[in-house]
Z-matrix of the N, CA and C atoms (Angstrom, degrees):
N
C 1 1.451
C 2 1.534 1 108.52
N 3 1.313 2 115.91 1 133.57
C 4 1.463 3 122.57 2 177.31
C 5 1.530 4 107.75 3 -96.64
N 6 1.332 5 117.04 4 130.65
C 7 1.467 6 122.02 5 -177.39
C 8 1.524 7 109.10 6 -114.40
N 9 1.335 8 116.20 7 127.94
C 10 1.462 9 123.49 8 175.95
C 11 1.527 10 108.42 9 -121.04
N 12 1.335 11 116.72 10 144.05
C 13 1.465 12 120.01 11 175.71
C 14 1.525 13 109.02 12 -134.27
N 15 1.318 14 116.12 13 157.02
C 16 1.456 15 120.62 14 177.96
C 17 1.513 16 110.75 15 -161.67
N 18 1.328 17 114.78 16 164.19
C 19 1.463 18 120.49 17 179.35
C 20 1.522 19 109.55 18 -148.31
N 21 1.327 20 116.29 19 147.58
C 22 1.465 21 123.97 20 175.16
C 23 1.522 22 108.61 21 -120.26
N 24 1.330 23 115.63 22 147.49
C 25 1.464 24 121.24 23 175.12
C 26 1.522 25 107.36 24 -135.93
N 27 1.327 26 116.74 25 122.20
C 28 1.461 27 122.53 26 -179.69
C 29 1.519 28 109.33 27 -104.18
N 30 1.350 29 116.73 28 134.84
C 31 1.457 30 121.22 29 179.28
C 32 1.526 31 108.77 30 -153.56
N 33 1.316 32 116.08 31 178.92
C 34 1.469 33 121.84 32 173.95
C 35 1.518 34 107.81 33 -122.98
N 36 1.327 35 115.47 34 132.62
C 37 1.461 36 121.74 35 177.43
C 38 1.522 37 107.46 36 -130.77
N 39 1.318 38 117.09 37 123.52
C 40 1.461 39 120.88 38 179.63
C 41 1.514 40 113.24 39 58.16
N 42 1.321 41 117.33 40 32.34
C 43 1.457 42 121.42 41 179.12
C 44 1.520 43 114.10 42 81.19
N 45 1.323 44 118.42 43 6.75
C 46 1.470 45 122.64 44 -179.57
C 47 1.525 46 109.92 45 -114.82
N 48 1.336 47 115.57 46 141.12
C 49 1.465 48 119.95 47 174.86
C 50 1.524 49 109.09 48 -71.01
N 51 1.331 50 116.53 49 132.80
C 52 1.466 51 122.52 50 -179.33
C 53 1.529 52 108.38 51 -128.30
N 54 1.325 53 116.09 52 132.86
C 55 1.457 54 122.60 53 174.65
C 56 1.521 55 108.39 54 -116.06
N 57 1.330 56 116.76 55 122.35
C 58 1.464 57 122.41 56 176.14
C 59 1.523 58 107.74 57 -107.01
N 60 1.336 59 116.65 58 134.53
C 61 1.460 60 120.72 59 -178.49
C 62 1.520 61 110.20 60 -131.11
N 63 1.324 62 116.24 61 144.61
C 64 1.466 63 122.74 62 173.59
C 65 1.527 64 107.14 63 -139.44
N 66 1.330 65 116.29 64 142.34
C 67 1.461 66 120.45 65 -179.70
C 68 1.523 67 110.13 66 -148.79
N 69 1.318 68 114.84 67 150.78
C 70 1.461 69 121.96 68 172.59
C 71 1.524 70 106.75 69 -128.60
N 72 1.322 71 116.13 70 122.34
C 73 1.458 72 122.05 71 176.75
C 74 1.518 73 110.07 72 -99.83
N 75 1.323 74 117.02 73 141.35
C 76 1.465 75 123.32 74 -178.86
C 77 1.530 76 109.76 75 54.94
N 78 1.308 77 115.77 76 55.85
C 79 1.471 78 122.11 77 -173.11
C 80 1.531 79 113.17 78 -56.28
N 81 1.329 80 118.33 79 -28.49
C 82 1.465 81 121.32 80 179.31
C 83 1.526 82 112.34 81 -87.60
N 84 1.331 83 116.75 82 -2.26
C 85 1.471 84 123.36 83 -179.95
C 86 1.531 85 111.44 84 56.75
N 87 1.321 86 115.21 85 38.32
C 88 1.463 87 121.42 86 -178.88
C 89 1.528 88 110.78 87 -73.31
N 90 1.320 89 116.94 88 139.13
C 91 1.471 90 121.69 89 175.38
C 92 1.525 91 108.39 90 -86.09
N 93 1.325 92 116.24 91 135.92
C 94 1.460 93 120.91 92 -178.88
C 95 1.520 94 109.41 93 -155.90
N 96 1.315 95 115.91 94 167.71
C 97 1.459 96 122.37 95 178.52
C 98 1.522 97 109.38 96 -109.03
N 99 1.329 98 116.07 97 140.11
C 100 1.468 99 121.91 98 174.90
C 101 1.524 100 107.82 99 -106.17
N 102 1.319 101 116.72 100 134.00
C 103 1.454 102 121.51 101 174.90
C 104 1.517 103 107.79 102 -94.83
N 105 1.345 104 116.08 103 115.63
C 106 1.457 105 119.25 104 -177.29
C 107 1.521 106 111.78 105 -99.92
N 108 1.301 107 117.16 106 -31.97
C 109 1.462 108 123.21 107 176.53
C 110 1.520 109 106.75 108 -140.85
N 111 1.301 110 117.13 109 173.28
C 112 1.465 111 118.89 110 -178.76
C 113 1.523 112 112.62 111 -64.79
N 114 1.336 113 117.80 112 -20.82
C 115 1.464 114 120.55 113 -178.15
C 116 1.530 115 112.64 114 -124.35
N 117 1.336 116 117.87 115 23.12
C 118 1.465 117 120.25 116 -176.50
C 119 1.526 118 109.87 117 -143.21
N 120 1.326 119 116.42 118 129.60
C 121 1.461 120 120.72 119 173.67
C 122 1.525 121 108.52 120 -126.45
N 123 1.312 122 115.57 121 157.02
C 124 1.465 123 121.26 122 179.66
C 125 1.524 124 108.10 123 -143.36
N 126 1.330 125 117.03 124 153.37
C 127 1.464 126 118.30 125 176.26
C 128 1.526 127 110.60 126 -64.84
N 129 1.328 128 116.53 127 142.44
C 130 1.459 129 121.12 128 178.37
C 131 1.516 130 111.57 129 -73.17
N 132 1.307 131 115.45 130 164.22
C 133 1.464 132 121.26 131 -179.16
C 134 1.525 133 110.99 132 -67.18
N 135 1.333 134 117.17 133 142.47
C 136 1.465 135 120.19 134 173.96
C 137 1.529 136 109.42 135 -76.14
N 138 1.323 137 117.07 136 -175.62
C 139 1.466 138 120.81 137 176.81
C 140 1.530 139 108.76 138 -57.91
N 141 1.323 140 115.87 139 134.18
C 142 1.466 141 120.77 140 178.82
C 143 1.519 142 108.87 141 -134.33
N 144 1.329 143 115.85 142 139.58
C 145 1.462 144 122.40 143 178.87
C 146 1.521 145 107.89 144 -117.14
N 147 1.327 146 116.63 145 134.88
C 148 1.465 147 120.25 146 176.23
C 149 1.525 148 109.68 147 -134.71
N 150 1.326 149 114.86 148 144.74
C 151 1.462 150 122.80 149 176.87
C 152 1.517 151 106.40 150 -137.99
N 153 1.337 152 117.55 151 133.41
C 154 1.459 153 119.41 152 176.97
C 155 1.520 154 110.57 153 -149.62
N 156 1.311 155 114.16 154 166.05
C 157 1.467 156 121.41 155 179.15
C 158 1.519 157 108.85 156 -135.59
N 159 1.322 158 116.22 157 143.52
C 160 1.463 159 122.57 158 176.16
C 161 1.523 160 107.52 159 -125.25
N 162 1.332 161 116.32 160 127.87
C 163 1.464 162 122.06 161 179.08
C 164 1.517 163 108.34 162 -116.66
N 165 1.323 164 117.36 163 124.09
C 166 1.463 165 122.47 164 177.15
C 167 1.524 166 108.98 165 -92.12
N 168 1.325 167 115.94 166 119.17
C 169 1.470 168 120.88 167 179.00
C 170 1.501 169 110.97 168 -95.02
């Protein structure tokens, strides 16, 4: 089983709505195969961390 987690935080900065996001994909760093076509497989993604921000003007 592949486990992903994430969180969002909403706030206002300088009168603008701001959304901060953080996520971790494949938190256990498990190795697995992805089936992309009926005759093609590829290794799954390793653990990945992402952080981003969205500002509404």
